C-alpha positions in Angstrom: 13.7 18.6 -51.0 14.6 21.2 -48.3 10.9 21.6 -47.6 10.2 17.7 -47.2 13.3 16.9 -45.2 12.0 18.7 -41.8 8.8 16.7 -42.1 10.3 13.4 -42.6 12.6 14.1 -39.7 9.8 15.1 -37.4 7.9 12.0 -38.3 10.6 9.7 -37.5 11.2 11.4 -34.1 7.6 10.8 -32.9 8.0 7.0 -33.3 11.1 6.6 -31.2 10.0 7.7 -27.6 8.2 5.2 -25.5 4.6 6.0 -25.0 3.9 8.1 -21.8 1.5 6.1 -19.7 0.5 9.0 -17.6 -0.5 11.3 -20.6 -2.2 8.4 -22.5 -4.3 7.5 -19.5 -5.7 11.1 -19.3 -6.5 11.3 -23.1 -9.6 10.2 -24.9 -7.6 8.0 -27.4 -7.0 4.4 -26.8 -3.9 3.3 -25.2 -1.1 1.9 -27.2 0.0 -1.6 -26.7 3.2 -2.1 -24.6 6.4 -1.5 -26.4 8.4 -4.5 -25.1 7.5 -8.2 -25.3 8.5 -10.7 -22.8 11.2 -11.8 -24.9 12.7 -8.5 -25.3 16.4 -8.5 -24.1 17.1 -4.6 -24.3 19.0 -4.5 -27.6 17.1 -1.6 -29.0 19.3 1.3 -28.4 20.8 -0.3 -25.4 17.8 0.1 -23.2 16.8 -2.1 -20.6 13.1 -3.0 -20.8 10.9 -1.3 -18.1 9.0 -3.8 -16.0 5.7 -1.9 -16.5 6.0 -2.0 -20.2 6.5 -5.8 -20.7 3.4 -7.8 -21.7 2.8 -11.0 -23.5 -0.3 -9.5 -25.5 1.9 -9.1 -28.7 2.2 -12.9 -28.8 -1.4 -13.5 -28.2 -3.8 -14.0 -31.2 -6.3 -11.7 -29.7 -3.8 -9.2 -28.8 -5.5 -8.7 -25.4 -3.4 -8.0 -22.2 -4.0 -10.4 -19.4 -4.9 -7.5 -17.0 -7.9 -6.9 -19.4 -9.2 -10.5 -19.1 -12.2 -10.9 -16.9 -12.8 -13.8 -14.6 -16.2 -15.6 -13.8 -16.7 -13.5 -10.7 -15.2 -10.2 -11.0 -17.2 -8.3 -8.6 -15.2 -5.5 -6.7 -15.5 -5.9 -2.7 -15.9 -3.1 -0.3 -12.9 -2.6 2.1 -13.2 -5.4 4.8 -12.7 -2.9 7.8 -15.8 -0.9 6.6 -17.8 -4.0 5.8 -17.0 -5.4 9.2 -18.1 -2.1 10.9 -21.3 -1.9 9.0 -22.1 -5.5 9.8 -21.5 -5.0 13.4 -23.6 -1.9 13.6 -26.4 -3.1 11.5 -26.8 -6.5 12.9 -26.7 -5.3 16.5 -29.1 -2.4 15.6 -31.7 -4.7 13.9 -31.3 -7.3 16.6 -31.0 -5.7 20.1 -33.7 -3.1 19.7 -36.0 -5.5 18.0 -35.6 -7.8 20.9 -36.2 -4.9 23.3 -39.2 -3.7 21.6 -40.7 -7.3 21.4 -40.1 -7.8 25.1 -41.7 -4.4 26.0 -44.7 -5.2 23.7 -45.7 -7.6 26.4 -46.6 -4.8 28.7 -49.4 -3.5 26.4 -48.9 0.1 25.3 -46.9 1.5 22.4 -45.8 4.6 24.5 -43.7 2.3 26.8 -42.2 0.8 23.9 -41.3 3.9 22.1 -39.8 5.5 25.1 -37.7 2.6 26.1 -36.8 1.9 22.6 -35.6 5.3 21.9 -33.5 5.5 25.0 -31.8 2.2 24.2 -31.3 3.1 20.6 -29.5 6.5 21.4 -27.6 5.1 24.4 -26.7 1.8 22.0 -25.5 3.9 19.1 -23.3 5.9 21.2 -21.9 3.1 23.1 -21.3 1.1 20.0 -19.5 4.0 18.4 -17.2 4.6 21.3 -16.5 0.9 21.3 -15.3 1.0 17.7 -13.2 4.1 18.4 -11.5 2.5 21.3 -11.1 -0.9 19.6 -9.2 0.7 16.7 -7.2 3.0 18.9 -6.1 -0.2 21.0 -5.0 -1.9 17.6 -3.2 1.3 16.5 -1.4 1.5 19.7 -0.4 -2.1 19.9 1.0 -1.8 16.4 3.1 1.2 17.4 4.5 -0.6 20.5 5.3 -3.7 18.2 7.0 -1.4 15.6 9.3 0.1 18.2 10.1 -3.2 19.8 10.7 -4.8 16.3 13.1 -2.1 15.2 15.0 -2.2 18.3 15.3 -6.0 17.9 16.4 -5.7 14.1 19.1 -2.9 15.1 20.7 -5.3 17.9 20.6 -8.4 15.7 23.1 -9.5 13.3 22.5 -10.2 9.6 22.6 -13.9 9.9 19.5 -13.8 12.6 17.6 -11.4 10.1 18.1 -13.8 7.2 16.8 -16.7 9.3 13.6 -14.7 10.1 13.0 -13.6 6.7 13.7 -17.1 5.4 11.1 -18.3 8.1 8.5 -16.0 6.3 9.4 -16.5 2.6 10.7 -20.3 2.8 7.1 -21.7 3.4 5.9 -19.9 0.2 8.6 -21.4 -2.0 11.4 -18.7 -1.9 14.9 -20.2 -1.5 17.7 -19.4 0.8 19.7 -17.1 -1.6 16.7 -15.1 -2.8 15.4 -14.4 0.9 19.0 -13.4 1.8 18.9 -11.0 -1.0 15.5 -9.6 0.2 17.1 -9.2 3.8 20.0 -7.4 2.5 18.0 -4.9 0.6 15.6 -4.3 3.5 18.4 -3.9 5.9 20.0 -1.3 3.6 17.1 0.7 3.9 17.2 0.9 7.7 21.0 1.5 7.8 20.5 4.8 5.6 21.1 8.1 7.3 18.0 9.5 9.0 16.2 6.2 9.7 15.4 6.1 13.3 12.8 4.5 15.5 11.7 7.6 17.3 8.4 6.7 19.1 5.3 8.3 17.5 3.0 10.5 19.6 -0.3 9.3 20.1 -2.1 12.0 18.3 0.1 12.1 15.2 -0.9 9.9 12.1 2.6 10.1 10.4 5.8 8.7 11.9 8.8 10.9 12.8 10.6 12.6 9.8 13.3 9.8 9.5 11.2 6.8 10.3 10.2 5.1 6.8 7.0 3.1 8.4 6.3 1.5 5.1 10.0 0.6 4.0 12.5 -1.5 5.3 13.0 -4.7 7.3 10.9 -3.5 10.3 7.5 -3.2 8.3 8.3 -6.4 6.4 8.5 -8.5 9.7 5.5 -6.9 11.0 3.4 -7.2 8.0 4.4 -10.7 6.8 5.6 -12.3 9.9 3.0 -10.8 12.5 0.2 -9.9 10.1 0.1 -6.3 11.4 -0.1 -3.0 9.6 -0.4 0.7 10.5 -3.8 1.8 11.5 -4.3 5.5 10.3 -5.9 8.1 12.7 -8.9 8.5 10.4 -9.6 4.9 10.8 -10.5 5.5 14.5 -13.1 8.1 13.5 -14.5 6.2 10.4 -14.9 2.9 12.6 -16.8 4.8 15.3 -19.1 6.8 13.0 -19.7 3.6 10.9 -20.7 1.5 13.8 -22.6 4.1 15.5 -24.6 5.1 12.4 -25.2 1.5 11.4 -26.7 0.7 14.9 -28.8 3.9 14.6 -30.3 3.0 11.1 -30.7 -0.6 11.9 -32.4 0.0 15.3 -34.9 2.7 14.1 -36.7 0.1 11.7 -38.2 -2.2 14.4 -39.7 0.9 16.2 -41.2 2.6 13.3 -44.7 0.7 13.6 -45.1 1.6 17.3 -45.2 5.5 16.5 -48.4 4.9 14.4 -50.0 2.0 16.1 -51.4 2.4 19.7 -51.7 -1.3 20.8 -48.1 -2.7 21.3 -49.2 -6.4 20.4 -50.4 -5.1 17.0 -47.6 -3.0 16.3 -45.4 -6.0 17.2 -46.8 -8.0 14.4 -46.0 -5.3 11.9 -42.5 -4.9 13.4 -41.8 -8.6 12.9 -42.7 -8.5 9.3 -40.7 -5.4 8.5 -37.8 -6.5 10.6 -37.9 -10.0 9.0 -37.8 -8.6 5.5 -34.9 -6.0 6.2 -32.9 -9.0 8.0 -33.4 -11.2 4.8 -32.2 -8.2 2.6 -29.3 -7.4 4.9 -28.2 -11.1 5.0 -28.3 -11.3 1.4 -26.3 -8.1 0.7 -23.8 -9.1 3.6 -23.2 -12.5 1.8 -22.6 -10.4 -1.5 -20.3 -7.7 -0.4 -18.2 -10.1 1.8 -17.7 -12.6 -0.9 -19.2 -15.5 1.0 -21.9 -16.3 -1.6 -20.6 -18.2 -4.5 -24.1 -19.4 -5.6 -27.8 -19.0 -4.9 -27.5 -21.1 -1.8 -24.9 -18.9 -0.4 -27.2 -16.0 -0.5 -30.1 -17.9 0.8 -28.3 -19.3 3.8 -26.8 -15.6 4.5 -30.5 -14.3 4.5 -31.8 -17.0 6.4 -29.2 -17.2 9.0 -29.3 -13.5 9.8 -33.0 -13.5 10.0 -32.9 -16.6 12.5 -30.6 -14.9 14.8 -32.6 -11.8 15.0 -36.0 -13.8 15.4 -34.6 -16.1 18.2 -33.3 -13.0 20.2 -36.6 -11.4 19.8 -38.7 -14.6 20.6 -36.6 -15.1 23.7 -37.0 -11.4 24.9 -40.7 -11.4 24.4 -41.1 -14.8 26.0 -39.1 -13.6 29.2 -41.3 -10.6 29.6 -44.6 -12.5 29.1 -43.4 -15.0 31.7 -42.5 -12.5 34.2 -45.8 -10.5 33.7 -47.7 -13.6 34.3 -45.8 -14.7 37.3 -46.4 -11.1 38.7 -50.1 -11.2 38.2 -50.5 -14.7 39.6 
């Protein structure tokens, strides 16, 4: 009996603790189902059911958690800021150099097109990258000014005024006054804690000062949900500049490729139109996919055709203008 009693005790102790989610996620075995059902009232050992361990899978016939259920369209979209920068860079890179090369093709020789196209391509990529950097920097500086301004306003305002502002945000989405007052009280207590201050942030620092909880409290709540503004990290400035600049460079080199191998510009233009048209169609289709704009086949078709139409119109306008000027100068 003495030899079996420790085994029995150890067996019972392994069934009492709640499963460790961090440990289980890194192991190769399947995750155990949540311990608590939605109807649990915390009577087991006087424990309160943890929020992240409650699930309705125990009452489902298939025993599947709702987080594991898949919808009809379960694609994962890319960061919208990155997608925006890629679209800006590629669309301008495919359109502007293409229009320029089409216009210069009216002069006759591919050498002129290559020299002018490369000059515009390098200058345009640098300019677009700097523009993306400055735009993100201006957005970041505007947020930091609004954060200091909002923090100062929160400090000098009474709790009643803050409750009205919070309710103005939460009320339209269905939150009643008592719940919004509780939210205001919780958020206000965070900013009343010792060490929470609104010290301005230097322009070359990404993180706020030591006492400033930039992601917690009433100030970021009012900025995010009231003004629709969020902190712009410093790395976003450089990512935006690089993405837009490289997108412009990669997109702009495509219309130039035929001119490196074909001496007569008008013949190179025909090949460039075909290649660029195909790339614009592919780019428009991919753009409709990654942005979520396409819900069916017609969405992809519209994205492809509209993108190609913009590039084609710009190229036709540039080519027609150069030909018109060239003929008028001859006459």
